[in-house]
C-alpha positions in Angstrom: 13.2 -31.5 -42.4 12.7 -27.8 -41.5 11.0 -28.8 -38.2 14.0 -31.1 -37.3 16.4 -28.3 -38.0 14.4 -26.0 -35.8 14.3 -28.6 -33.0 18.0 -29.2 -33.3 18.7 -25.4 -33.1 16.5 -25.2 -30.0 18.5 -28.0 -28.4 21.8 -26.2 -29.2 20.4 -23.0 -27.7 19.4 -24.9 -24.6 22.8 -26.5 -24.3 24.6 -23.2 -24.9 22.6 -21.6 -22.1 23.4 -24.5 -19.7 27.1 -24.4 -20.5 27.5 -20.6 -20.4 30.4 -19.4 -18.2 28.0 -17.3 -16.1 26.0 -20.5 -15.2 29.1 -22.2 -13.7 29.8 -21.9 -10.0 33.2 -21.1 -8.7 33.6 -24.6 -7.3 32.7 -26.3 -10.6 35.1 -24.0 -12.5 37.9 -24.8 -10.1 37.2 -28.5 -10.2 37.2 -28.5 -14.0 40.5 -26.6 -14.2 42.1 -28.7 -11.5 41.1 -31.9 -13.2 42.7 -30.7 -16.5 45.8 -29.6 -14.6 46.1 -33.0 -12.9 45.5 -34.9 -16.2 48.2 -32.9 -18.0 50.6 -33.4 -15.1 50.1 -37.2 -15.2 50.7 -37.2 -19.0 53.9 -35.3 -18.5 55.0 -37.6 -15.8 54.4 -40.7 -18.0 56.4 -39.2 -20.8 59.4 -38.4 -18.5 59.2 -41.9 -17.0 59.2 -43.5 -20.5 62.2 -41.4 -21.5 64.1 -42.4 -18.4 63.2 -46.1 -18.9 64.3 -45.9 -22.6 67.6 -44.3 -21.7 68.4 -46.8 -19.0 67.5 -49.7 -21.3 69.8 -48.4 -24.0 72.5 -47.8 -21.4 72.6 -44.0 -21.9 72.6 -43.0 -18.3 75.1 -40.3 -19.2 72.2 -38.1 -20.5 69.9 -38.6 -17.6 71.0 -35.4 -15.9 69.7 -33.5 -18.9 66.3 -35.2 -18.6 66.1 -34.4 -14.9 67.2 -30.8 -15.7 64.5 -30.5 -18.2 61.6 -31.6 -15.9 63.0 -29.4 -13.1 63.2 -26.4 -15.4 59.6 -27.1 -16.6 58.4 -27.1 -12.9 60.3 -23.9 -12.2 58.7 -22.3 -15.3 55.3 -23.4 -14.2 55.9 -22.1 -10.7 56.9 -18.8 -12.1 53.6 -18.6 -14.1 51.5 -19.6 -11.1 53.4 -17.2 -8.9 52.1 -14.2 -10.9 54.4 -14.0 -14.0 53.7 -11.2 -16.4 51.9 -13.3 -18.9 48.9 -11.6 -20.5 45.5 -12.9 -19.4 42.9 -13.5 -22.1 39.2 -13.7 -21.4 36.8 -16.2 -23.0 36.7 -14.3 -26.3 40.5 -14.2 -26.7 40.7 -10.5 -26.0 43.2 -9.0 -23.5 
């Protein structure tokens, strides 16, 4: 049992070394972040489409301007962040 624990710890150490931030290239870091951004955007789009479909099916077109205002405001807020908003940047350890 002790030998198996030691082997498992060695495998964890090897994995930690391979996945360390300093081992990642700039391209792989960018691709990973871009993939997450794209996935989150598609999820948000699906939620907005579902809300619009529900409101149209229940004949509540009168509230559609609020839905559209919401996603437009979300895009504007995201653009402000990407444009260099004054949000604090945290490193990998969660320290400023």
